[in-house]
N, C-alpha and C positions, 0 to 999 in steps of 0.2 A: 269809110271800111264796110265793102264788100264783097258778100256773098262768104271767107273764111277766117273764119275765131281758129286766135290765138287763145291757150293760156298755159300762163306762163308757173304757175301751183303743180307740184309733184302728182299729185291727181290726175291730170290729166294723159299723164305718159301714159298708158295702160290703152291709155282710151283710141291715144292718135294711131298705138301701135298697131293696136286691134284698126283703125281703119285702113291703115297700110298693108297693113299684112295679110288680116285678116281675122279671125277667133281663133279660129284650129292650131295656129302654129305656135301663136300666140302663149295656146295654152300650154301646148306640144311643150313652147319650152319655158313656159316655168314649172308643169312639174319636171321641165330631165334640170331643172336650178335646185328647187326639193329634195327629187333623191339623190344631186349632189350635196344639198348639207346636211342629210341624215348619216348617208353616208360616210363626209366627214366628222360629227358629233359623235359620232356614233364607235367610230376607228380612231376618237383622238381624248376620248374622255368616257367610254362605257367597256373598250377591248380592255385599258392598263387597269380599270379596278375590277375586272371580271377574270383578269390573270391572278393578280393580288389576293381572290379570291377564289382560286383555285388552289394556290398552294396551299391557303390558312386548310381549304377542306380537305384536302390530300395527306398533312399533320393531324386533324383529325382521326381522319380515319384512320390512320396508325396508328393511333393513341384511342379508338374504341379496337381494335382488334387487339390491343398487346395488352385490356384489361378483361374481356373477353376471355382471353390464351392466362389469365393471371388466376381469374375464376374459374376452368375447368384445374388449374391446377392444384389451387385453394382446396374444393368440389373435389376431388378426390386424394386430399389429402383428410378428409372431411370423414371421407369411407370408411377410410382406412384404422384410423383413430374408431370409428363408431363401433364399426368392425371389433376390433382388438377388444375395446372397450367390452360393449358383450357375451362373448368371448371366456373374458377373466370376468366377468360378474354371474355368468353360467359355473363358469370351479367353483368359488367362490362358493355359490348357492348350491355346489352338488357337493361342496366339502362339508358346508352346518349339515343337509340335511342327513351324507352320511356320515357324519361324524372322522372323515378325516378317510375313510375308508371309500368313496369311491367307484362306482363302476364306472370300466374301459369301455374303449367301440374294442378292445383289440380282443376277441376267442385266448379264450388257454390252452396252450400250444400242452396236450396231452401224448404226446410223439415221442413218449417215453419206451 
């Protein structure tokens, strides 16, 4: 056995390929495989999960919009009720103070 030693172990494969073709070529091939592996993983495993999450996100956004619209309507109703109730309280207060002869905002009509 003179000169060339052969290695049957799988760990020696990159070394023998690197010796035969050069390190830059082997590194470029390894990077190409890594890019292919990451692309395959992303398209087969990540993309379906993201698609499903996007569907759920759209549904949640729609629900939030509906709740926001409901809150706006409820706030308007509460404001109307408070305004009407305030007017009713003022009328009751005026009726109590003036004994049923509450002054009005209207001017008397003296055009006789």
